[in-house]
Legacy VTK file of the C-alpha trace (Angstrom):
# vtk DataFile Version 3.0
C-alpha trace
ASCII
DATASET POLYDATA
POINTS 88 float
243.152 150.154 45.685
246.730 150.923 46.633
249.469 150.439 44.083
252.229 150.752 46.638
252.480 150.713 50.443
251.279 153.815 52.289
254.507 154.636 54.109
253.114 157.768 55.782
250.325 155.772 57.445
252.752 152.986 58.329
255.135 155.378 60.044
252.234 157.043 61.857
251.219 153.640 63.172
254.784 152.951 64.313
254.867 156.313 66.084
251.493 155.603 67.729
252.711 152.235 69.012
255.991 153.659 70.305
254.178 156.627 71.852
251.682 154.450 73.686
248.611 155.713 71.827
248.050 152.190 70.456
248.948 149.133 72.501
251.265 146.602 70.851
248.705 143.862 71.548
245.917 145.719 69.738
248.169 146.542 66.774
249.427 142.951 66.531
245.878 141.574 66.571
244.713 144.029 63.908
247.712 143.301 61.696
247.242 139.554 62.083
243.683 139.897 60.771
244.923 141.911 57.793
247.727 139.450 57.013
245.139 136.647 56.894
242.755 138.596 54.639
241.511 136.747 51.549
242.569 139.646 49.328
246.230 139.054 48.481
246.938 142.771 48.105
245.694 143.431 51.641
247.865 140.594 52.944
250.938 141.871 51.123
250.579 145.423 52.386
249.875 144.155 55.906
253.160 142.246 55.760
254.935 145.486 54.813
253.389 147.132 57.884
254.367 144.192 60.116
257.945 144.434 58.841
258.064 148.173 59.540
256.612 147.718 63.014
259.109 144.977 63.815
261.940 147.264 62.767
260.635 150.365 64.547
258.388 149.487 67.489
260.625 147.616 69.910
260.455 144.570 72.111
256.881 144.839 73.352
255.599 144.685 69.793
257.952 141.765 69.069
256.498 139.832 71.999
252.953 140.362 70.734
253.490 139.653 67.043
256.064 136.862 67.138
253.861 134.248 68.728
253.714 130.602 67.654
250.188 131.206 66.308
251.313 134.129 64.122
254.275 132.113 62.838
251.945 129.223 61.992
249.676 131.648 60.134
252.663 132.927 58.136
253.685 129.358 57.377
250.178 128.556 56.105
250.150 131.755 54.039
253.474 130.812 52.470
252.165 127.341 51.661
249.077 128.815 49.976
251.256 131.194 47.976
253.526 128.361 46.910
250.538 126.292 45.822
249.129 129.217 43.860
252.436 129.780 42.082
253.192 126.145 41.278
249.589 125.188 40.608
249.849 122.008 42.690
LINES 1 89
88 0 1 2 3 4 5 6 7 8 9 10 11 12 13 14 15 16 17 18 19 20 21 22 23 24 25 26 27 28 29 30 31 32 33 34 35 36 37 38 39 40 41 42 43 44 45 46 47 48 49 50 51 52 53 54 55 56 57 58 59 60 61 62 63 64 65 66 67 68 69 70 71 72 73 74 75 76 77 78 79 80 81 82 83 84 85 86 87
């Protein structure tokens, strides 16, 4: 169990996406699955990776990750988090 984000692995992923070793579509799909994981720690760390990829991987990654479906998933995740915090 990680206590903090694995920045070395995150940067390696960013380099792999930029270098063409991993397609942006594949990375976006894999990250979407991790963001939607039932384990909140997995979701949180996946969001850190998504943020890093958005900042470092360029437009092709943006096109793959910033879809209406992904935004809806983030919205639902935020709603669940809000409900968990407020207890409503």
